[in-house]
Structures are given as structure tokens and as C-alpha cells.
N, C-alpha and C positions, 0 to 999 in steps of 0.2 A: 175479255176477261175470263177467268176460269169458270165463272158462273154461267157463261153463255150456253145455249142449247147444244152447241156443237163444238166441244172443247178441242177436238183434234185438229180442226181446220187451221187455227192460228199458226201452229208450227209449220204446216205444209206451205201456207201462203208466204211465210217468212223466207222459206228456202230460196225462192227465186231472187231475193235480194242479196243473197250471199254470193260473193265471188271467191274470196279466199277465206277459208274458215280455219282458224287456229286450232291446234289439237285440243285445247281445253274446252272448246265449244261443241265438239263433236257429240258430247253427251246429250245435247239438245234433241238429237234425232232419235234417241233410243226410246222406242215405244214398246209396250208389252206384247204387241202382236208379233207373230212370226215374220210377217212381211213388213218391212220398213220402207216407206216411200221417202227416199232421200230428196228427190226433186221431181218436178213435173216438166214435161215438154213445154218449151216456151216458143209458141209459134211466131211471136213478135220478134224474137231474136234473129239476127242475121244468120243464115246457115253458112257459117265460116268459122274456121278455127281462129281464135284471136291471139294465138301464140306465134312467135317467129318459128320458121320451119325447124330449126335445130332443136328448139325447146319442145316443139310438138313431138318430134321424134323421141325425145327423152321421156315424155309422158307415156308414149306407146311402149317404149322399152320397159318402163316401170310396170306396165300392165303385163308384159311378157314375163317379167321377173316374178310378179305376183302369182301367175299361173304356173310357171315352170313346167314340170312334166306331170302336173296333177290335174290336167284337164279331164273332166269326166264326160261332159257332153256340151255340144254347141247346137242350138236350134234357132233357126231364123223363121219367124212367122210374120209376114207383112212388115210393119214398122217396129217390130219388137225382136230384139236379139237376146237370147237366153243362154247364159254361160254358167255351167256348173263346175265348180272346182272342188276336188276332194281335199278334205282337211289333212289327211295323212299325219295326224298327230299334232298339227299346228293349231294351238288354241287361239292364236292371235289372227287367224285367217280372216275372220269377219271384220275385225278392226282394220286390217290392212286393206281389204276390199272396199270398205266404207270410206277410208281416207282417200283411196285412189278415186272413187266415184265423186267425192266432193271436190277434189282438185280438178278432175276432168270436167265437171260442171263449170268450173271457173274458166276453162279455155274453150269449151263447147257449150255455151249457155243454152243452145236450142235443144239439147238432149235432156231426157228424163232418166232417172235411175231408181231402181228398186232393188232391195237385197233381201234374200231369204236365207235362213240359217237352220240347219238341222245338225244332229250329232256327227254326221259323216261328211257333210259338204256345205259349201256356201254357194248360193245361186245368185248371180247378178243379172238383172234384167235392164237392158238399155233400150230406151224407147226414143224413136226419132220422129220429128214432124215430117209431113209430106215434103218430098224434094231432098231429103237428107239421107236417102238410102245408101249412098256411096260411103258415108261415114260409117254406117253399120257394117258395110262390107269390109272396110279397112280394119275395123276392130275385130271382126270375125276372123279375118285372115291372121291377125296377130295372135288371137286366141288359139287358132288351129296350128300355127307354126311355132308356138312358144316353146314346146318341148323338143323341137328338132335340134340336132347337133349344129352348132354354129359353123 
């Protein structure tokens, strides 16, 4: 309940139960902090994409579209991949990044996602459990090649 000693926890523990979150529910995750923990790593989840190959490609293309030629920085540190995307005047960038992360959690339940927002950029942190480094490598590759000519 809201009167509990640690009111923030409820929202975060609920996140793991979500697979597909409709647009109307996304507001649940909006905290006042700059960093929003959208989901946590789920070590119990099988390290496997649960989407058919073609659909998985679509999810990754959507990520490439989200980044476009606005990639500001990509940094990999252990089990954490940090991707900074310039806003370039796109007021909806955080909303789009958040929606992508929530959908991606639906097909890669083992990943955790955090999002940071400032006036110039949106930073997406993707955290993988042990043994899922290859997934981060794939996402990193897409981030780095997003702005390349087709």
C-alpha cells in the first residue's frame, strides 16, 4: 500500500510481471527522479529471445529507427550498455525510448532497462544478466550502425 515504508518498491516489482504494456499504462513508470528504472534484470528468465526471428529483427529495426543519426555515445561496461541519443529537437524522444524498452522487455525478459533524461539527450541503460553479453553486443552493434547509409 502507499503507506508502506518503501513506496517506490511496488512499482518496480510489478514491472517484471509485464510482458506487453499498452500505451495507456506507460504512465505507471513515470517517477519524479531523473533516472527511471523501467525493469530489472530477471536472472530466472531464460536467456533467449521469445520472438520469432523475423519479429525480433523488427524490434531491432525499431531501435535503429529510434536512434537514427542521433547517436551521441555508446559505452559498454561489463553487463551494462549505455546508449545516449541526442534529442535534436524531438520532444517525444523519451516517450519513444521508453516504449521501445517496455516492448523489448516483453521479448527479452532477462534484460533490465533504465532511462535517463536531460534537456539535450536521452540515455538508455540496458543491463544483462550473466551469460547474456551477446545480446548486449547485438544491441550495441545496432546502435552504432543505426545512422549508417543503408
